[in-house]
C-alpha positions in Angstrom: 12.2 58.9 -12.9 9.5 56.6 -12.1 6.5 58.6 -13.3 3.4 56.7 -14.0 0.0 58.1 -14.9 -2.8 56.1 -16.0 -0.5 53.5 -17.6 2.0 56.4 -19.1 5.3 55.7 -18.1 8.8 57.3 -18.6 10.5 55.2 -21.1 7.4 54.9 -23.5 7.5 56.2 -26.9 5.0 58.8 -27.8 3.5 56.4 -30.6 2.1 54.3 -27.9 -0.4 57.2 -27.0 -1.5 58.1 -30.5 -4.4 56.8 -32.5 -4.2 57.1 -36.4 -1.4 59.8 -36.1 -3.4 62.0 -33.6 -2.3 62.6 -30.1 -4.7 61.4 -27.5 -4.8 65.2 -26.3 -6.5 64.9 -22.8 -4.2 62.1 -21.6 -1.1 63.6 -22.7 -1.8 67.0 -21.1 -2.2 65.2 -17.8 1.0 63.2 -18.7 2.8 66.4 -19.2 2.3 67.6 -15.7 3.6 64.6 -14.1 6.7 64.2 -15.9 8.1 68.0 -15.3 6.6 70.0 -17.9 5.2 73.4 -16.9 1.7 73.5 -18.0 1.3 76.6 -20.1 -1.7 78.0 -22.1 -2.3 75.8 -25.0 -1.4 77.6 -28.6 0.7 80.1 -26.9 1.0 82.3 -30.1 -1.3 81.4 -32.8 0.9 83.7 -35.4 3.9 81.9 -34.6 4.1 78.6 -36.5 6.5 75.6 -36.2 7.6 73.3 -38.9 8.9 69.9 -38.4 10.7 68.2 -41.5 11.3 64.3 -40.9 8.8 62.5 -38.7 11.0 59.8 -37.2 11.9 59.2 -33.7 13.2 62.7 -33.1 10.8 64.5 -35.3 7.5 62.8 -33.8 8.6 63.9 -30.3 9.5 67.4 -31.5 6.1 67.7 -33.2 4.1 66.4 -30.3 5.6 68.4 -27.5 5.5 71.8 -29.4 2.1 71.3 -30.6 0.7 71.9 -27.2 2.1 75.4 -27.2 2.2 76.4 -30.9 0.6 75.5 -34.1 2.9 72.9 -35.8 3.1 71.4 -39.2 5.1 68.3 -40.0 6.4 67.1 -43.4 7.9 63.8 -44.5 9.1 62.4 -47.6 6.6 59.4 -46.9 4.1 61.5 -48.0 3.1 63.3 -44.9 2.1 67.1 -44.8 2.4 69.8 -47.4 5.6 71.6 -48.1 3.8 74.8 -48.7 2.7 74.7 -44.9 6.2 74.4 -44.0 7.1 77.5 -45.9 4.7 79.5 -43.8 6.5 78.7 -40.4 8.8 81.1 -38.6 10.9 78.1 -37.3 11.5 74.8 -39.0 13.0 71.9 -37.3 15.0 69.5 -39.4 15.0 66.0 -38.0 15.9 63.7 -40.8 18.1 60.8 -40.7 22.1 61.3 -41.1 23.2 57.3 -41.5 26.8 56.0 -41.8 28.2 56.5 -45.2 30.4 54.1 -47.1 33.4 56.1 -45.9 32.4 55.5 -42.3 31.6 59.2 -42.0 28.0 60.6 -41.4 25.7 60.9 -44.4 24.1 64.2 -44.3 22.7 64.1 -47.7 19.0 64.2 -46.5 19.8 67.6 -44.4 21.4 68.9 -47.5 18.4 68.2 -49.4 16.0 69.8 -47.0 18.2 73.0 -46.9 18.5 73.1 -50.5 14.7 72.9 -51.1 14.1 75.5 -48.3 16.7 77.8 -50.1 15.1 77.2 -53.4 11.5 78.0 -51.8 12.9 81.3 -50.5 12.2 80.3 -46.9 12.7 83.4 -44.8 12.3 81.5 -40.9 15.1 80.0 -39.0 16.2 76.5 -40.0 17.3 74.3 -37.0 19.1 71.2 -37.6 18.4 68.6 -34.9 19.7 65.8 -37.0 23.2 64.5 -36.0 25.7 65.8 -38.6 29.4 65.4 -39.2 32.3 67.4 -37.7 32.4 70.6 -39.7 28.9 70.2 -41.6 27.2 73.2 -40.3 29.9 75.6 -41.2 29.9 74.5 -44.7 26.0 74.6 -44.9 26.3 78.1 -43.9 28.7 78.9 -46.4 26.5 76.9 -49.2 23.3 78.5 -48.1 24.1 82.1 -46.9 20.5 83.1 -47.4 19.2 80.6 -44.7 19.2 81.2 -41.0 20.8 78.1 -39.7 20.9 77.1 -35.9 22.1 73.9 -34.9 20.5 72.4 -31.8 21.4 68.5 -31.6 18.9 66.3 -29.9 19.9 63.9 -27.1 16.9 61.8 -26.7 16.9 58.1 -26.2 15.1 56.5 -29.0 13.3 53.9 -26.7 11.8 56.9 -24.7 11.7 59.7 -27.3 8.9 62.0 -25.9 9.9 61.8 -22.0 13.5 62.3 -22.9 12.6 65.4 -25.3 10.4 67.0 -22.7 12.8 66.4 -19.9 16.2 67.5 -21.2 19.5 67.2 -19.3 20.8 70.1 -21.2 20.1 72.3 -24.3 23.0 72.8 -26.8 22.5 75.4 -29.3 24.8 77.3 -31.9 24.0 80.1 -34.6 23.2 83.7 -34.7 22.5 85.1 -31.2 19.0 86.7 -32.3 18.0 83.5 -34.0 19.1 81.4 -31.0 17.0 83.7 -28.7 13.9 83.0 -31.0 14.3 79.4 -30.9 14.7 79.0 -27.1 11.6 81.0 -26.7 9.9 78.0 -28.0 11.2 75.9 -25.1 10.5 78.2 -22.1 8.0 75.3 -20.8 10.9 73.3 -19.9 11.3 72.5 -16.2 14.2 74.2 -14.7 15.4 75.9 -17.8 18.4 77.9 -17.0 18.6 76.3 -13.9 19.0 72.6 -13.5 18.6 72.6 -17.5 21.7 74.4 -18.8 21.5 76.2 -21.9 24.9 75.8 -23.7 25.7 78.3 -26.5 29.1 77.5 -28.6 30.0 77.3 -32.0 28.8 75.1 -34.8 32.0 72.9 -34.5 31.9 72.5 -30.7 28.0 71.7 -30.6 28.9 68.9 -33.4 31.7 67.4 -31.5 30.0 67.8 -28.2 27.0 65.5 -29.8 29.2 62.9 -31.1 31.4 62.9 -28.0 28.1 62.3 -25.8 27.4 58.9 -27.7 31.2 58.2 -28.0 31.4 58.3 -24.3 28.6 55.6 -24.0 30.7 53.4 -26.3 33.8 53.7 -24.0 31.7 53.1 -20.8 30.1 50.0 -22.2 33.5 48.6 -23.7 35.0 49.5 -20.4 32.3 47.5 -18.5 32.5 44.6 -21.0 36.3 44.2 -20.4 36.1 44.3 -16.9 33.6 41.7 -16.9 35.7 39.5 -19.2 38.7 40.0 -16.9 36.4 39.0 -14.0 35.0 35.9 -15.6 38.7 34.7 -16.4 39.6 34.8 -12.8 36.4 33.5 -11.4 35.1 36.8 -10.0 31.6 38.0 -10.0 31.6 40.9 -12.5 28.7 42.7 -10.8 30.3 42.8 -7.5 33.6 44.1 -9.1 31.4 46.9 -10.8 29.7 47.8 -7.6 33.2 49.1 -6.4 32.8 51.4 -9.2 29.2 52.3 -8.8 29.7 53.2 -5.1 32.2 56.0 -6.1 30.9 59.5 -5.4 32.0 60.9 -8.5 29.9 58.3 -10.6 26.5 59.7 -10.9 24.8 56.9 -12.8 25.3 53.2 -13.3 23.9 53.6 -16.9 26.2 51.9 -19.3 28.6 50.6 -16.5 26.3 47.5 -15.6 27.9 44.0 -16.9 26.1 41.4 -18.6 24.3 43.4 -21.0 26.6 42.8 -23.9 28.2 45.2 -26.5 26.8 48.5 -27.7 24.5 48.9 -30.6 21.6 50.6 -32.2 21.2 53.4 -34.7 23.4 56.1 -33.0 26.3 55.3 -30.7 28.2 52.9 -33.4 27.9 55.4 -36.3 28.5 58.7 -34.2 31.5 56.9 -32.6 32.9 56.0 -36.1 32.3 59.5 -37.2 34.7 61.0 -34.6 37.1 58.1 -35.3 37.1 59.2 -38.9 37.2 62.8 -38.3 40.6 62.9 -36.3 44.1 61.2 -36.3 43.9 61.4 -32.5 41.4 58.7 -31.6 43.4 55.7 -29.9 40.8 55.4 -27.1 37.8 55.4 -29.3 39.5 52.9 -31.8 40.3 50.7 -28.7 36.5 50.8 -27.6 35.3 49.9 -31.0 37.7 47.0 -31.0 36.6 45.6 -27.7 32.9 46.0 -28.9 33.5 44.3 -32.2 35.5 41.4 -30.6 32.2 41.0 -28.4 30.0 40.9 -31.8 32.3 38.6 -33.3 31.7 36.1 -30.6 27.9 36.5 -31.0 27.3 37.3 -34.7 30.4 35.8 -36.5 29.1 36.0 -39.9 27.8 39.9 -40.0 29.4 42.1 -37.6 28.3 45.4 -39.6 24.6 44.2 -39.5 24.8 43.2 -35.7 26.4 46.5 -34.7 23.6 48.7 -36.4 21.0 46.8 -34.0 20.4 47.1 -30.3 21.6 43.8 -28.4 18.7 42.1 -26.8 19.8 43.5 -23.4 21.6 46.7 -24.1 20.0 49.4 -25.9 22.0 52.8 -26.0 
């Protein structure tokens, strides 16, 4: 999309339009209408309260978007918000970080800590995990916290454009108890094209977990494929952009994203760790391991002293 409204562009993070943590309300209400969000009456149900635990890239987007329709309260270990207010919410979104652990699997201890605290506090609302979790994590959490109503609803936003991607999703993936899912989906009736151009994909916890990870692993594959074709082209004196234009012209290729040469290896907070989670969750990952090998080879050329640190950061040109 190429939406522009008084300087508000698709691709800008929500923090650009905040002052001292408060949303510039009038500007954003107008901006929502220009980027595909159906305008509904604000504070749709004042008795239905929403909580967000973890106010990073995902959590801030969730809070700012849903606050136009429901009373929202945020909580973060950095000292933001009140835990007692979270306990009064009917739906609590868990959006804490799940970094790569020492075993190259996702470290979900922060999610565990939130669920444990909600359980100890007797929280009766629905707990919606939006953090990316490892394969099998949610089934394990349901067994360990049987009193909690757990829904897994992975987020697919791009960190660079967290707000605009959240309010304009390509799909909504959700798993859990059917009644709880129905309640959570009511919070997203404002999404333009919901159930039509924006499919709602209900599935099991394990399917949603692998689906989220596979989405990012596919990015790794496309980037590594493009970089390898670029190297082959340069080896033979060919222009990699012209070579890849043959791929771009195929009617089955809907987007050239991640298929453009000259942008370097993949990096950032999510794609590397999520790809490694899949690699280490299965013995059948020949292709994913090959993509990582290609990426690490390029990183070795650019950052020969510290590949692990380099891959955790977006490259100057390619931000996945």
